[in-house]
C-alpha positions as CSV (number, residue, x, y, z in Angstrom):
1,X,-17.1,-1.9,-9.4
2,X,-17.1,1.8,-8.8
3,X,-20.8,1.4,-7.7
4,X,-20.2,-0.8,-4.8
5,X,-17.3,1.3,-3.5
6,X,-19.9,4.4,-3.4
7,X,-22.5,2.7,-1.8
8,X,-21.8,4.1,1.3
9,X,-22.6,7.6,-0.6
10,X,-26.1,6.7,-1.2
11,X,-29.0,8.3,0.4
12,X,-32.4,7.1,0.6
13,X,-31.7,4.7,-2.1
14,X,-30.6,6.8,-5.1
15,X,-27.2,7.0,-6.2
16,X,-25.2,9.9,-5.5
17,X,-23.9,11.9,-8.0
18,X,-19.8,11.7,-7.6
19,X,-17.9,11.8,-10.5
20,X,-15.6,8.8,-11.3
21,X,-13.1,10.4,-12.6
22,X,-12.8,12.8,-9.8
23,X,-12.5,10.3,-6.8
24,X,-10.0,8.6,-9.0
25,X,-8.1,11.6,-9.8
26,X,-7.8,12.7,-5.8
27,X,-6.8,9.3,-5.0
28,X,-4.1,9.7,-7.4
29,X,-2.9,12.7,-6.1
30,X,-3.2,11.5,-2.3
31,X,-0.6,8.8,-3.3
32,X,1.3,10.5,-4.7
33,X,1.3,13.3,-1.8
34,X,2.1,10.5,0.5
35,X,4.9,9.4,-1.2
36,X,6.5,12.9,-1.8
37,X,5.8,13.1,2.2
38,X,7.9,10.1,3.2
39,X,10.3,10.0,0.7
40,X,11.6,13.4,2.0
41,X,11.1,12.4,5.6
42,X,13.0,9.1,5.0
43,X,15.6,11.3,3.2
44,X,15.9,13.9,5.8
45,X,16.2,11.3,8.3
46,X,19.0,9.2,6.3
47,X,20.9,12.1,5.5
48,X,20.9,13.5,9.5
49,X,21.6,9.8,10.4
50,X,24.5,9.5,8.4
51,X,25.8,12.9,9.9
52,X,25.8,11.0,13.3
53,X,27.1,8.0,12.4
54,X,23.7,6.2,13.0
55,X,22.6,3.1,10.9
56,X,21.2,5.8,8.3
57,X,19.9,3.1,5.9
58,X,18.0,1.5,8.4
59,X,16.4,4.4,9.6
60,X,15.5,6.2,6.2
61,X,13.8,3.0,5.0
62,X,12.1,2.4,8.3
63,X,11.0,6.1,8.7
64,X,9.8,6.4,5.1
65,X,8.3,3.2,5.3
66,X,6.0,3.9,8.1
67,X,4.9,7.2,6.8
68,X,4.0,5.3,3.8
69,X,2.1,2.3,4.9
70,X,1.6,3.7,8.2
71,X,0.8,7.1,8.9
72,X,0.3,7.9,12.8
73,X,2.3,5.2,13.6
74,X,5.2,6.9,11.1
75,X,5.0,10.5,12.7
76,X,5.6,8.5,16.1
77,X,8.6,6.8,14.8
78,X,9.8,10.1,13.2
79,X,9.7,11.4,17.0
80,X,11.2,8.7,18.2
81,X,14.2,8.8,16.0
82,X,14.2,12.6,16.7
83,X,14.4,11.8,20.3
84,X,16.9,8.8,20.1
85,X,19.5,10.4,17.7
86,X,21.4,11.8,20.0
87,X,23.0,15.4,20.1
88,X,26.8,15.5,18.4
89,X,27.7,14.9,14.9
90,X,30.3,13.8,14.0
91,X,31.3,16.9,12.0
92,X,30.0,19.6,14.0
93,X,32.8,21.1,16.5
94,X,31.7,21.7,20.1
95,X,33.0,25.1,21.4
96,X,33.5,26.2,24.5
97,X,30.6,27.0,26.0
98,X,29.3,22.8,25.5
99,X,26.7,24.2,22.5
100,X,27.6,23.1,18.7
101,X,27.0,25.7,16.0
102,X,27.6,29.0,15.3
103,X,26.4,32.4,16.2
104,X,23.4,33.8,14.5
């Protein structure tokens, strides 16, 4: 089965010297990395949306799912959230100059 997956790697009709264990480990590490990135981004969006009193569960799951299944589109969804989310949070007081947050 794995030999059919490596068929495009063949040159001149000879089998390519690719260790199937290395390919499997690489695939597993790729999936773990993808889950960590999608989960982290989804969690950040969930926490940020809950501060801003948006649909936090929908945004969090939506961003995480699109990052996991459709990575380039997931990046666009994350950017869209940052644009659409709004500027004010319910917990940040507004200061005199109109800027939220403290002095650095």
